[in-house]
C-alpha positions in Angstrom: -5.7 -31.4 -40.1 -4.7 -28.2 -38.4 -3.6 -28.2 -34.8 -6.0 -26.6 -32.3 -3.2 -25.0 -30.3 0.2 -23.7 -31.4 3.4 -25.1 -29.9 3.8 -21.8 -28.0 0.5 -22.2 -26.3 1.2 -25.8 -25.4 4.6 -25.1 -24.0 3.1 -22.2 -22.0 0.4 -24.4 -20.5 3.0 -27.1 -19.6 5.2 -24.5 -18.0 2.3 -23.1 -16.1 1.3 -26.5 -14.8 4.8 -27.6 -13.8 5.7 -24.3 -12.3 2.6 -24.5 -10.1 3.6 -27.9 -8.9 7.2 -26.9 -8.3 6.3 -23.8 -6.4 3.9 -25.5 -4.1 6.0 -28.6 -3.4 9.7 -27.6 -3.9 10.3 -23.9 -3.2 10.8 -23.4 0.5 11.1 -19.6 0.5 8.5 -18.2 2.9 7.9 -15.1 0.6 6.4 -17.5 -2.0 3.5 -18.8 0.1 0.0 -18.4 -1.3 1.2 -17.7 -4.9 -0.5 -18.9 -8.1 0.7 -18.9 -11.7 -2.1 -17.1 -13.6 -0.6 -17.2 -17.1 2.6 -17.9 -19.0 3.4 -16.0 -22.2 6.1 -17.7 -24.3 8.0 -15.8 -27.0 7.7 -17.1 -30.6 11.2 -18.5 -30.5 10.4 -20.3 -27.1 13.5 -18.8 -25.5 11.7 -16.5 -23.1 8.7 -17.0 -20.9 6.9 -14.2 -19.0 5.3 -15.8 -16.0 2.4 -13.9 -14.4 2.1 -14.4 -10.7 -0.9 -13.7 -8.6 -1.4 -13.8 -4.8 -4.2 -15.9 -3.3 -4.4 -13.4 -0.4 -5.8 -10.4 -2.3 -6.4 -8.6 1.0 -2.6 -8.6 1.7 -0.7 -5.4 0.9 0.8 -4.9 -2.5 4.3 -5.2 -1.0 3.5 -8.8 -0.1 3.0 -9.6 -3.8 6.2 -7.8 -4.7 8.1 -9.9 -2.1 6.6 -13.1 -3.6 7.9 -12.1 -7.1 11.3 -11.3 -5.6 11.3 -14.8 -4.0 10.5 -16.4 -7.3 13.2 -14.4 -9.1 15.7 -15.7 -6.5 14.5 -19.3 -7.2 14.6 -18.8 -11.0 17.7 -20.9 -11.5 16.4 -23.8 -9.4 13.0 -23.7 -11.1 14.6 -23.6 -14.6 16.8 -26.6 -13.7 13.8 -28.6 -12.3 11.7 -27.7 -15.4 14.6 -29.0 -17.6 14.3 -32.4 -15.9 10.5 -32.5 -16.2 10.0 -31.1 -19.7 11.5 -32.4 -22.9 12.5 -29.1 -24.6 15.5 -28.4 -26.7 15.9 -25.0 -25.1 14.4 -24.2 -21.7 12.9 -20.7 -21.8 14.4 -18.0 -19.6 11.8 -17.3 -16.9 10.7 -13.7 -16.1 8.3 -13.3 -13.2 5.7 -10.5 -13.3 3.1 -9.6 -10.8 -0.5 -10.1 -12.0 -2.6 -7.6 -10.1 -5.8 -8.3 -11.9 -7.7 -9.7 -9.0 -6.5 -6.9 -6.6 -7.6 -4.3 -9.1 -11.0 -6.0 -9.6 -11.6 -5.9 -5.9 -10.5 -2.2 -5.7 -12.9 -1.3 -8.5 -15.7 -3.3 -6.8 -15.2 -1.3 -3.6 -15.3 2.0 -5.6 -18.5 1.0 -7.3 -20.1 -0.2 -4.1 -19.3 3.0 -2.3 -20.6 5.1 -5.3 -23.9 3.1 -5.2 -24.2 3.6 -1.4 -23.6 7.4 -1.9 -26.3 7.5 -4.6 -28.8 5.7 -2.4 -28.0 8.0 0.5 -28.4 11.1 -1.7 -31.7 9.8 -3.2 -33.1 9.2 0.3 -32.1 12.6 1.6 -33.6 14.4 -1.5 -37.1 12.8 -1.3 -39.7 15.0 -3.0 -41.8 17.4 -0.9 -45.4 18.5 -1.6 -44.2 21.4 -3.7 -41.9 19.1 -5.8 -44.7 16.6 -6.4 -46.9 19.0 -8.4 -46.0 18.5 -12.0 -46.5 21.6 -14.2 -47.4 19.5 -17.2 -50.3 17.8 -15.4 -53.6 19.0 -14.3 -54.1 22.3 -16.1 -56.4 21.5 -19.0 
């Protein structure tokens, strides 16, 4: 019977879960507050893991997310050591933290769409048809 998930995916999910716990309970760096692990992509040889980090506070400036990633990079050695104690892996993947700006971009696009809809409605209301515009040349003359 074939496995549903590859070893890579299982290791990635375990890393995601354990990193989430470690970051919220063990990392004391104030730059790393309100951070969530959105995804972990593990290389095929399980030696490298790209950890995507999102910020719960999507209204915060982008610099705040960059600071959080820097804080996690500073704590990389500690996190790797703690993961080594918690997970039973032959080789602990090297952690690379990357900002995941998906939620921030989604909100930015939502604002752009909302403003475009408001402008369209305002333009439609200001250009309401007059009596001259309401006569249709295709109607009436038979």
